[in-house]
FINU-751236 format. One record per residue (C-alpha): residue number from 1; residue in three letters; x, y, z. Coordinates in pm, 1 decimal. Layout:
<atoms>
> NUM/ALA/X/Y/Z
...
</atoms>
This chain:
<atoms>
> 1/UNK/-1078.1/838.8/1562.7
> 2/UNK/-820.0/1094.1/1668.6
> 3/UNK/-763.0/1231.7/2017.7
> 4/UNK/-561.7/1529.1/2142.4
> 5/UNK/-377.6/1343.9/2417.5
> 6/UNK/-143.9/1053.3/2349.9
> 7/UNK/-285.0/859.2/2646.4
> 8/UNK/-636.0/881.2/2500.9
> 9/UNK/-513.9/776.7/2155.9
> 10/UNK/-324.0/488.0/2316.3
> 11/UNK/-645.5/362.8/2480.5
> 12/UNK/-831.6/382.6/2147.7
> 13/UNK/-548.8/203.5/1967.4
> 14/UNK/-535.5/-70.8/2233.0
> 15/UNK/-909.2/-139.5/2208.9
> 16/UNK/-896.5/-131.8/1828.2
> 17/UNK/-596.9/-365.9/1817.2
> 18/UNK/-746.4/-630.9/2046.7
> 19/UNK/-1090.0/-608.6/1884.6
> 20/UNK/-961.5/-640.7/1529.3
> 21/UNK/-723.4/-925.0/1620.8
> 22/UNK/-1005.7/-1121.5/1782.9
> 23/UNK/-1238.8/-1060.4/1490.1
> 24/UNK/-968.0/-1191.8/1257.4
> 25/UNK/-910.0/-1485.3/1496.8
> 26/UNK/-544.0/-1389.2/1536.8
> 27/UNK/-484.8/-1397.3/1909.4
> 28/UNK/-769.7/-1577.7/2080.3
> 29/UNK/-798.6/-1943.5/2161.3
> 30/UNK/-1061.1/-2093.6/1924.7
> 31/UNK/-1235.8/-2260.1/2219.0
> 32/UNK/-1264.0/-1922.1/2391.9
> 33/UNK/-1433.4/-1777.2/2085.6
> 34/UNK/-1672.1/-2074.1/2070.2
> 35/UNK/-1749.8/-2031.7/2441.5
> 36/UNK/-1822.0/-1660.1/2394.5
> 37/UNK/-2045.0/-1737.8/2097.6
> 38/UNK/-2230.8/-1994.1/2311.5
> 39/UNK/-2297.5/-1707.9/2555.4
> 40/UNK/-2463.1/-1516.2/2269.9
> 41/UNK/-2172.3/-1291.3/2170.9
> 42/UNK/-2144.8/-1193.9/1804.3
> 43/UNK/-1764.8/-1186.6/1771.3
> 44/UNK/-1779.4/-965.6/1460.7
> 45/UNK/-1982.6/-694.3/1634.9
> 46/UNK/-1850.0/-712.7/1990.8
> 47/UNK/-1569.9/-489.1/2117.5
> 48/UNK/-1290.0/-632.4/2328.4
> 49/UNK/-1101.2/-391.7/2556.8
> 50/UNK/-904.8/-675.2/2712.2
> 51/UNK/-861.8/-1050.9/2706.4
> 52/UNK/-638.5/-1197.6/2970.3
> 53/UNK/-473.2/-1537.1/2984.7
> 54/UNK/-506.3/-1611.4/3354.2
> 55/UNK/-347.3/-1955.5/3336.1
> 56/UNK/-316.1/-2234.4/3080.9
> 57/UNK/-654.5/-2234.4/2899.5
> 58/UNK/-803.3/-2004.1/3165.2
> 59/UNK/-921.1/-1665.4/3037.5
> 60/UNK/-1071.4/-1355.4/3190.1
> 61/UNK/-1180.0/-1034.2/3030.5
> 62/UNK/-1440.6/-776.4/2953.0
> 63/UNK/-1634.2/-717.2/2634.5
> 64/UNK/-1904.1/-495.1/2492.4
> 65/UNK/-2163.5/-712.8/2321.0
> 66/UNK/-2344.4/-640.1/1996.8
> 67/UNK/-2628.9/-501.5/2212.9
> 68/UNK/-2394.0/-254.2/2391.2
> 69/UNK/-2403.6/-455.2/2712.4
> 70/UNK/-2079.6/-488.3/2909.1
> 71/UNK/-1987.4/-838.0/3027.6
> 72/UNK/-1709.8/-965.9/3247.3
> 73/UNK/-1610.1/-1327.0/3201.4
> 74/UNK/-1386.8/-1589.4/3351.1
> 75/UNK/-1362.0/-1935.1/3198.0
> 76/UNK/-1144.1/-2240.8/3233.2
> 77/UNK/-1170.0/-2405.4/2892.8
> 78/UNK/-1114.7/-2747.3/3048.2
> 79/UNK/-1444.9/-2689.7/3235.7
> 80/UNK/-1632.5/-2436.5/3019.0
> 81/UNK/-1969.6/-2519.1/3172.6
> 82/UNK/-1854.0/-2361.8/3500.4
> 83/UNK/-1745.5/-2033.2/3338.2
> 84/UNK/-1877.8/-1698.6/3457.5
> 85/UNK/-2035.5/-1450.8/3216.6
> 86/UNK/-2185.9/-1155.0/3400.2
> 87/UNK/-2363.3/-847.6/3265.2
> 88/UNK/-2213.2/-553.3/3455.3
> 89/UNK/-2363.5/-275.1/3245.1
> 90/UNK/-2580.7/-137.2/3524.2
> 91/UNK/-2280.0/-112.8/3758.2
> 92/UNK/-2040.7/75.0/3526.9
> 93/UNK/-2049.6/406.1/3712.4
> 94/UNK/-1759.5/622.8/3589.4
> 95/UNK/-1663.5/364.2/3328.2
> 96/UNK/-1975.1/471.9/3134.4
> 97/UNK/-1875.5/751.3/2892.9
> 98/UNK/-2197.0/937.6/2984.2
> 99/UNK/-2093.9/954.3/3351.5
> 100/UNK/-1961.7/1298.3/3453.5
> 101/UNK/-1649.0/1140.9/3607.2
> 102/UNK/-1566.9/912.4/3314.4
> 103/UNK/-1210.2/886.6/3185.0
> 104/UNK/-1162.9/794.9/2819.6
> 105/UNK/-821.7/649.4/2902.9
> 106/UNK/-998.4/363.4/3082.8
> 107/UNK/-1019.9/68.5/2842.9
> 108/UNK/-1380.3/-17.2/2924.4
> 109/UNK/-1487.0/344.2/2875.5
> 110/UNK/-1293.9/353.2/2550.3
> 111/UNK/-1450.4/24.2/2436.8
> 112/UNK/-1793.6/184.4/2469.4
> 113/UNK/-1675.4/491.0/2274.7
> 114/UNK/-1526.3/258.4/2011.0
> 115/UNK/-1856.5/66.3/1992.0
> 116/UNK/-2058.5/387.5/1954.6
> 117/UNK/-1817.3/513.7/1689.9
> 118/UNK/-1853.0/191.9/1489.1
> 119/UNK/-2231.4/205.9/1514.7
> 120/UNK/-2226.8/568.3/1399.5
> 121/UNK/-2019.9/474.4/1096.7
> 122/UNK/-2253.9/186.2/1013.7
> 123/UNK/-2565.8/405.6/1027.1
</atoms>
């Protein structure tokens, strides 16, 4: 997808880069991917605006699931059973692209646009 502003294109490119790298298993800890799958995430359909290494084997991030739900997560892979995986879809506010104050330069907003674009191409 092409945008008129470089900042918008940069957000799209960032979401695409992280998402494709995770789907190809290039930059995510295998145990993180297994933990996300245990939470019901289909790695090959989810969109990943950001994955953060908080500390050694401790990850936090946001994703758009295969059902277009937005989740925030925080997990210490040494204690995966105590990880947090929270559906924040209903609290998106301006991060939702349909919101009148949304900003496509926001990575979560762009992840939803990316998801919708992929679904449109698959239809």
